[in-house]
C-alpha positions as a Markdown table, in Angstrom:
| # | Residue | x | y | z |
|---|---|---|---|---|
| 1 | Met | 25.8 | -16.5 | -19.1 |
| 2 | Lys | 24.7 | -19.7 | -16.1 |
| 3 | Ile | 22.9 | -18.0 | -12.9 |
| 4 | Gly | 23.3 | -20.3 | -9.4 |
| 5 | Ile | 21.2 | -18.8 | -7.0 |
| 6 | Ile | 21.8 | -18.5 | -3.4 |
| 7 | Gly | 18.8 | -18.5 | -0.9 |
| 8 | Ala | 15.7 | -20.3 | -1.6 |
| 9 | Gly | 12.9 | -18.4 | -0.5 |
| 10 | Lys | 10.2 | -16.5 | -2.3 |
| 11 | Val | 12.7 | -14.7 | -4.5 |
| 12 | Gly | 15.0 | -17.1 | -4.8 |
| 13 | Thr | 12.7 | -19.6 | -6.1 |
| 14 | Ser | 10.5 | -17.2 | -8.1 |
| 15 | Leu | 13.6 | -15.2 | -9.9 |
| 16 | Gly | 14.7 | -19.2 | -11.2 |
| 17 | Ala | 11.3 | -19.9 | -12.1 |
| 18 | Tyr | 11.0 | -16.6 | -14.1 |
| 19 | Leu | 14.3 | -16.9 | -15.9 |
| 20 | Cys | 14.0 | -21.2 | -16.9 |
| 21 | Lys | 10.4 | -20.0 | -18.1 |
| 22 | Asn | 12.4 | -17.3 | -20.6 |
| 23 | Lys | 15.1 | -19.9 | -21.4 |
| 24 | Ile | 17.9 | -18.6 | -19.0 |
| 25 | Ala | 20.8 | -21.0 | -18.0 |
| 26 | Val | 20.2 | -21.3 | -14.1 |
| 27 | Ser | 22.4 | -23.8 | -12.5 |
| 28 | Gly | 20.7 | -24.3 | -9.7 |
| 29 | Tyr | 20.0 | -23.7 | -5.7 |
| 30 | Tyr | 22.1 | -23.1 | -2.5 |
| 31 | Ser | 20.8 | -22.9 | 0.5 |
| 32 | Arg | 21.7 | -23.2 | 4.2 |
| 33 | Thr | 18.7 | -25.5 | 4.8 |
| 34 | Tyr | 19.3 | -28.1 | 1.8 |
| 35 | Gly | 15.9 | -29.1 | 1.8 |
| 36 | His | 14.6 | -25.5 | 0.7 |
| 37 | Ala | 17.3 | -26.2 | -2.4 |
| 38 | Val | 15.7 | -29.2 | -2.9 |
| 39 | Cys | 12.3 | -27.7 | -2.9 |
| 40 | Ala | 12.9 | -24.8 | -5.6 |
| 41 | Ala | 15.1 | -26.9 | -7.5 |
| 42 | Asp | 12.5 | -29.5 | -8.2 |
| 43 | Phe | 10.3 | -26.7 | -9.0 |
| 44 | Thr | 12.5 | -25.2 | -11.5 |
| 45 | Glu | 13.8 | -28.3 | -12.9 |
| 46 | Thr | 17.4 | -27.3 | -12.0 |
| 47 | Ala | 20.0 | -28.6 | -9.2 |
| 48 | Ala | 20.3 | -28.3 | -5.6 |
| 49 | Tyr | 23.7 | -27.8 | -4.3 |
| 50 | Gln | 24.6 | -28.8 | -0.5 |
| 51 | Asp | 28.3 | -26.9 | -0.9 |
| 52 | Leu | 28.5 | -23.2 | -1.5 |
| 53 | Lys | 31.8 | -24.0 | -3.4 |
| 54 | Ala | 30.1 | -26.2 | -5.9 |
| 55 | Ile | 27.2 | -23.8 | -6.9 |
| 56 | Val | 30.1 | -21.4 | -7.5 |
| 57 | Glu | 32.4 | -23.0 | -9.5 |
| 58 | Ala | 28.9 | -23.9 | -11.4 |
| 59 | Ser | 28.1 | -20.8 | -12.0 |
| 60 | Asp | 29.1 | -17.1 | -14.0 |
| 61 | Thr | 26.9 | -15.2 | -12.5 |
| 62 | Leu | 25.5 | -15.5 | -8.8 |
| 63 | Phe | 22.3 | -14.2 | -7.3 |
| 64 | Ile | 22.1 | -13.0 | -3.7 |
| 65 | Thr | 18.6 | -13.7 | -2.6 |
| 66 | Thr | 18.8 | -14.7 | 1.1 |
| 67 | Pro | 17.4 | -12.0 | 4.2 |
| 68 | Asp | 19.2 | -8.8 | 4.4 |
| 69 | Gly | 21.3 | -9.9 | 6.9 |
| 70 | Glu | 22.4 | -12.8 | 5.8 |
| 71 | Ile | 24.1 | -11.0 | 2.7 |
| 72 | Ala | 27.3 | -10.2 | 3.9 |
| 73 | Lys | 27.6 | -13.1 | 5.5 |
| 74 | Val | 27.4 | -15.2 | 2.3 |
| 75 | Trp | 30.0 | -12.7 | 0.3 |
| 76 | Asp | 32.4 | -13.2 | 2.9 |
| 77 | Cys | 32.0 | -17.3 | 2.6 |
| 78 | Ile | 32.3 | -16.6 | -1.3 |
| 79 | Ala | 35.2 | -14.5 | -1.7 |
| 80 | Arg | 37.3 | -17.2 | -0.4 |
| 81 | Tyr | 36.4 | -19.2 | -3.7 |
| 82 | Asn | 37.8 | -18.3 | -7.2 |
| 83 | Leu | 35.6 | -15.6 | -8.6 |
| 84 | Ala | 37.8 | -13.9 | -11.8 |
| 85 | Gly | 35.5 | -13.0 | -14.0 |
| 86 | Lys | 32.2 | -13.7 | -12.5 |
| 87 | Leu | 29.0 | -11.7 | -11.4 |
| 88 | Val | 27.8 | -11.2 | -8.1 |
| 89 | Cys | 24.4 | -10.0 | -8.0 |
| 90 | His | 22.0 | -9.4 | -4.2 |
| 91 | Phe | 18.3 | -8.4 | -4.6 |
| 92 | Ser | 17.9 | -6.5 | -1.4 |
| 93 | Gly | 16.1 | -3.1 | -2.0 |
| 94 | Ser | 17.9 | -1.4 | 1.3 |
| 95 | Leu | 21.6 | -2.7 | 1.2 |
| 96 | Ser | 23.8 | -1.0 | -1.6 |
| 97 | Ser | 26.8 | -3.2 | -3.7 |
| 98 | Tyr | 29.6 | -2.0 | -0.8 |
| 99 | Val | 28.0 | -5.1 | 1.1 |
| 100 | Phe | 30.4 | -6.8 | -1.4 |
| 101 | Ser | 33.6 | -5.8 | 0.9 |
| 102 | Gly | 37.0 | -5.8 | -1.2 |
| 103 | Ile | 35.6 | -7.4 | -4.4 |
| 104 | Asp | 38.0 | -5.7 | -6.7 |
| 105 | Thr | 40.6 | -7.7 | -5.4 |
| 106 | Thr | 38.8 | -11.6 | -6.0 |
| 107 | Gly | 38.3 | -10.4 | -10.2 |
| 108 | Ala | 34.6 | -10.2 | -9.7 |
| 109 | Ser | 32.0 | -7.8 | -10.8 |
| 110 | Gly | 29.2 | -6.7 | -8.4 |
| 111 | Cys | 25.7 | -5.0 | -8.4 |
| 112 | Ser | 22.7 | -4.5 | -6.4 |
| 113 | Ile | 19.1 | -5.4 | -8.2 |
| 114 | His | 16.0 | -4.6 | -6.7 |
| 115 | Pro | 12.4 | -5.2 | -8.2 |
| 116 | Met | 9.8 | -3.2 | -7.5 |
| 117 | Phe | 7.7 | -6.2 | -6.7 |
| 118 | Ala | 5.7 | -7.8 | -4.5 |
| 119 | Phe | 6.8 | -11.6 | -4.1 |
| 120 | Ser | 3.8 | -12.8 | -2.1 |
| 121 | Asp | 3.7 | -16.4 | -3.2 |
| 122 | Lys | 7.0 | -18.6 | -3.7 |
| 123 | Phe | 5.5 | -20.6 | -6.4 |
| 124 | Lys | 2.9 | -18.0 | -8.5 |
| 125 | Ser | 4.7 | -14.6 | -8.2 |
| 126 | Tyr | 7.3 | -15.7 | -10.9 |
| 127 | Glu | 3.5 | -15.1 | -13.1 |
| 128 | Lys | 3.7 | -11.7 | -13.1 |
| 129 | Phe | 7.2 | -11.1 | -12.5 |
| 130 | Ser | 7.5 | -10.0 | -16.5 |
| 131 | Ala | 5.8 | -6.9 | -15.3 |
| 132 | Ala | 8.5 | -5.6 | -12.3 |
| 133 | Cys | 10.9 | -2.3 | -13.4 |
| 134 | Leu | 14.1 | -3.0 | -11.4 |
| 135 | Thr | 16.8 | -0.8 | -10.4 |
| 136 | Met | 20.0 | -1.1 | -9.9 |
| 137 | Glu | 23.4 | 0.4 | -8.9 |
| 138 | Gly | 27.1 | -1.1 | -8.8 |
| 139 | Gln | 30.2 | -1.8 | -10.9 |
| 140 | Glu | 30.1 | -1.1 | -14.7 |
| 141 | Arg | 30.7 | -4.6 | -16.3 |
| 142 | Ala | 27.9 | -5.8 | -13.3 |
| 143 | Leu | 25.6 | -3.0 | -14.4 |
| 144 | Gln | 25.9 | -3.1 | -18.3 |
| 145 | Arg | 25.5 | -7.4 | -18.2 |
| 146 | Met | 22.4 | -7.5 | -16.1 |
| 147 | Arg | 20.9 | -4.1 | -17.7 |
| 148 | Leu | 21.2 | -5.9 | -20.4 |
| 149 | Leu | 20.1 | -9.3 | -19.5 |
| 150 | Phe | 17.0 | -8.0 | -17.7 |
| 151 | Glu | 15.6 | -5.3 | -20.6 |
| 152 | Glu | 16.1 | -7.8 | -22.9 |
| 153 | Leu | 13.1 | -9.6 | -21.0 |
| 154 | Gly | 11.1 | -6.4 | -21.7 |
| 155 | His | 11.9 | -4.9 | -18.2 |
| 156 | Lys | 12.3 | -0.7 | -17.7 |
| 157 | Val | 15.6 | -0.8 | -15.6 |
| 158 | Cys | 16.7 | 2.7 | -13.5 |
| 159 | Leu | 19.8 | 3.2 | -12.3 |
| 160 | Ile | 20.2 | 4.8 | -8.8 |
| 161 | Lys | 22.7 | 5.9 | -6.8 |
| 162 | Val | 24.9 | 4.0 | -4.0 |
| 163 | Glu | 23.8 | 6.9 | -1.5 |
| 164 | Asp | 19.8 | 6.8 | -2.6 |
| 165 | Lys | 19.4 | 3.5 | -1.5 |
| 166 | Met | 17.9 | 3.1 | 2.0 |
| 167 | Lys | 15.2 | 6.6 | 1.2 |
| 168 | Tyr | 14.6 | 4.7 | -2.2 |
| 169 | His | 13.5 | 1.5 | -0.2 |
| 170 | Ala | 11.6 | 3.6 | 2.5 |
| 171 | Ala | 9.7 | 5.3 | -0.8 |
| 172 | Ala | 8.4 | 1.3 | -1.8 |
| 173 | Ala | 7.9 | 0.3 | 2.1 |
| 174 | Leu | 5.7 | 3.0 | 2.0 |
| 175 | Ala | 3.8 | 2.4 | -1.1 |
| 176 | Ser | 3.6 | -0.9 | -0.5 |
| 177 | Asn | 3.4 | -2.5 | 2.9 |
| 178 | Tyr | 2.4 | 0.5 | 4.7 |
| 179 | Met | -0.3 | 0.4 | 2.1 |
| 180 | Val | -1.9 | -2.2 | 3.6 |
| 181 | Gly | -1.3 | -1.1 | 7.3 |
| 182 | Leu | -3.4 | 1.9 | 6.1 |
| 183 | Phe | -5.7 | -0.7 | 4.3 |
| 184 | Gln | -6.3 | -2.3 | 7.8 |
| 185 | Ala | -6.8 | 0.9 | 9.8 |
| 186 | Ser | -9.5 | 1.9 | 7.5 |
| 187 | Leu | -10.8 | -2.2 | 7.4 |
| 188 | Gly | -10.6 | -1.7 | 11.3 |
| 189 | Leu | -12.8 | 1.6 | 11.4 |
| 190 | Leu | -15.6 | 0.1 | 9.6 |
| 191 | Cys | -15.4 | -3.5 | 11.6 |
| 192 | Glu | -16.2 | -0.6 | 14.3 |
| 193 | Cys | -18.9 | 0.3 | 13.2 |
| 194 | Gly | -20.4 | -2.8 | 13.1 |
| 195 | Phe | -19.6 | -4.4 | 9.4 |
| 196 | Ser | -18.2 | -7.5 | 8.6 |
| 197 | Glu | -14.9 | -7.4 | 7.1 |
| 198 | Ala | -15.7 | -9.2 | 4.1 |
| 199 | Asp | -18.6 | -6.4 | 4.0 |
| 200 | Gly | -15.9 | -4.0 | 4.5 |
| 201 | Arg | -13.4 | -5.4 | 1.9 |
| 202 | Gln | -16.4 | -5.0 | -0.4 |
| 203 | Leu | -17.1 | -1.7 | 0.0 |
| 204 | Leu | -13.5 | -0.4 | 0.4 |
| 205 | Gly | -12.6 | -2.6 | -3.3 |
| 206 | Pro | -13.4 | 0.0 | -5.8 |
| 207 | Leu | -12.7 | 3.0 | -3.7 |
| 208 | Val | -9.1 | 1.6 | -3.1 |
| 209 | Lys | -8.6 | 0.5 | -6.7 |
| 210 | Asn | -10.2 | 3.6 | -8.5 |
| 211 | Asn | -8.1 | 6.1 | -6.8 |
| 212 | Val | -4.5 | 3.9 | -7.4 |
| 213 | Arg | -5.7 | 4.0 | -11.1 |
| 214 | Ala | -6.0 | 7.7 | -10.3 |
| 215 | Met | -2.5 | 7.9 | -8.4 |
| 216 | Leu | -0.8 | 6.1 | -11.4 |
| 217 | Glu | -2.9 | 8.2 | -14.6 |
| 218 | His | -2.6 | 11.5 | -13.2 |
| 219 | Pro | -0.5 | 13.6 | -11.3 |
| 220 | Ala | -1.7 | 14.1 | -7.5 |
| 221 | Ala | -3.2 | 17.0 | -7.6 |
| 222 | Glu | -5.4 | 16.1 | -10.0 |
| 223 | Ala | -6.5 | 12.7 | -8.3 |
| 224 | Leu | -6.8 | 14.3 | -4.9 |
| 225 | Thr | -10.3 | 14.7 | -3.8 |
| 226 | Gly | -12.1 | 14.4 | -0.4 |
| 227 | Pro | -12.7 | 16.7 | 2.9 |
| 228 | Val | -8.7 | 18.0 | 2.6 |
| 229 | Glu | -9.1 | 19.1 | -0.7 |
| 230 | Arg | -12.3 | 20.7 | -0.6 |
| 231 | Asn | -11.0 | 22.4 | 2.6 |
| 232 | Asp | -13.8 | 21.0 | 4.8 |
| 233 | Ala | -12.5 | 21.9 | 8.1 |
| 234 | Gly | -15.6 | 20.9 | 9.9 |
| 235 | Thr | -15.4 | 17.6 | 8.3 |
| 236 | Val | -12.3 | 17.2 | 9.1 |
| 237 | Gln | -12.3 | 18.2 | 12.7 |
| 238 | Ser | -15.4 | 15.4 | 12.9 |
| 239 | His | -13.3 | 13.1 | 11.9 |
| 240 | Leu | -10.3 | 14.3 | 14.6 |
| 241 | Glu | -12.8 | 13.7 | 17.2 |
| 242 | Val | -14.2 | 10.0 | 16.5 |
| 243 | Leu | -10.3 | 9.1 | 15.9 |
| 244 | Gln | -8.9 | 10.7 | 19.2 |
| 245 | Gly | -6.8 | 8.7 | 20.9 |
| 246 | Thr | -6.3 | 6.2 | 18.4 |
| 247 | Asn | -3.6 | 5.2 | 15.7 |
| 248 | Ala | -5.9 | 6.0 | 13.4 |
| 249 | Glu | -5.6 | 9.7 | 14.8 |
| 250 | Val | -1.8 | 9.7 | 14.1 |
| 251 | Ile | -2.0 | 8.4 | 11.0 |
| 252 | Tyr | -4.8 | 10.9 | 9.7 |
| 253 | Arg | -2.8 | 13.3 | 11.2 |
| 254 | Ser | 0.3 | 12.8 | 9.5 |
| 255 | Ile | -1.0 | 11.8 | 5.9 |
| 256 | Gly | -3.2 | 14.7 | 6.0 |
| 257 | Lys | -0.5 | 17.4 | 6.4 |
| 258 | Glu | 1.0 | 15.7 | 2.9 |
| 259 | Leu | -2.6 | 16.1 | 1.3 |
| 260 | Leu | -3.0 | 19.6 | 2.8 |
| 261 | Ala | 0.5 | 20.6 | 0.6 |
| 262 | Ile | -0.8 | 18.6 | -2.3 |
| 263 | Ala | -4.6 | 20.9 | -2.2 |
| 264 | Arg | -2.8 | 24.1 | -1.5 |
| 265 | Gln | -0.6 | 22.9 | -5.3 |
| 266 | Lys | -4.1 | 22.2 | -6.2 |
| 267 | Asn | -6.0 | 25.0 | -5.3 |
| 268 | Pro | -3.3 | 28.2 | -4.9 |
| 269 | Ala | -6.1 | 30.7 | -4.0 |
| 270 | Gln | -7.5 | 28.7 | -1.0 |
| 271 | Asp | -7.1 | 29.9 | 2.4 |
| 272 | Tyr | -5.9 | 26.3 | 4.4 |
| 273 | Ser | -5.1 | 28.1 | 7.2 |
| 274 | Val | -8.2 | 26.3 | 9.3 |
| 275 | Leu | -7.3 | 23.0 | 8.4 |
| 276 | Ser | -3.6 | 23.7 | 8.5 |
| 277 | His | -4.3 | 24.0 | 12.6 |
| 278 | Leu | -5.8 | 21.1 | 12.7 |
| 279 | Leu | -3.5 | 18.7 | 11.3 |
C-alpha cells in the first residue's frame, strides 16, 4: 500500500505523520497551494506534488483530507485519470461515500473514514492519534482494506450506515465542538461574577474532568448529579431568573430537558412535573 494524501491541512498532515511513524508508506502530498504540500511533505519526509495526476499515478490509495466542500471537486478531478484498482477515501464526518459519483465506472473502490478525534494541532495531533476510534462506510473492497489497516494499528473501527452519516456527525459535534460553547457559557457567567478567566478555568477544571470521567465510566443516570436530579425546583427557578434573557438561559433550558429525562429514568418514583413546567 502506498498512500497519497490530497489536502495538507491539520487532518492530512497529522494522518501522514501518524502513518509514517508506523511504517506505512506515504507517497506524499498534493495541495491546491503547493507551499502547503511542501510543508507537510517536509514534516513527514515524503514528497510534494505540484500535479494532481502525478500523485494519483504514484499511489495505490488516495486519502482526500480537504474541507468537506472541496471533496466532490477533488473527486471530479481525479476521476479523469486511471484509477483502476485504486482505493479512494475521504475523511469527512458528514459526507458519505456517495460523493464519489460514478466510481463504479472507474475501477476504483471508495469509502468514507472518520476518526472521532480533534485534530487541533497540525504538527502534534498525530502523537495522540493512536487512541482514536474510527467509523467507516462505503464499498466492500475499500472497507476491507482500510478496516484491516487501522485495526492492525490498534484502532477500534465501527461501520456505519450511509444514511446515518449526518446524524452521526451531529452527535460528534455535540460532544466535541458544542462542549466548547457550553464551557464558554459557564466561564462567561463566572467572569460576570468578577472572576478572571484564569480563575474561572481553575474553578471549573476539576468539575469538568470529574464529570467527563463519570460520563465515560458510568451510564448517564449514574453520572447525573445536581438540582435537576434532586428535583430541586426552587434552585432551578432561581437559576432561570438570573439567566433570564440571555443565551445561557436558552442553553440551560434545552439541556435541562435532557437532564430531566435522565432524572426520571434514575428516580421513577419522583414527581418531576414542577420542574418539567419550569423548563
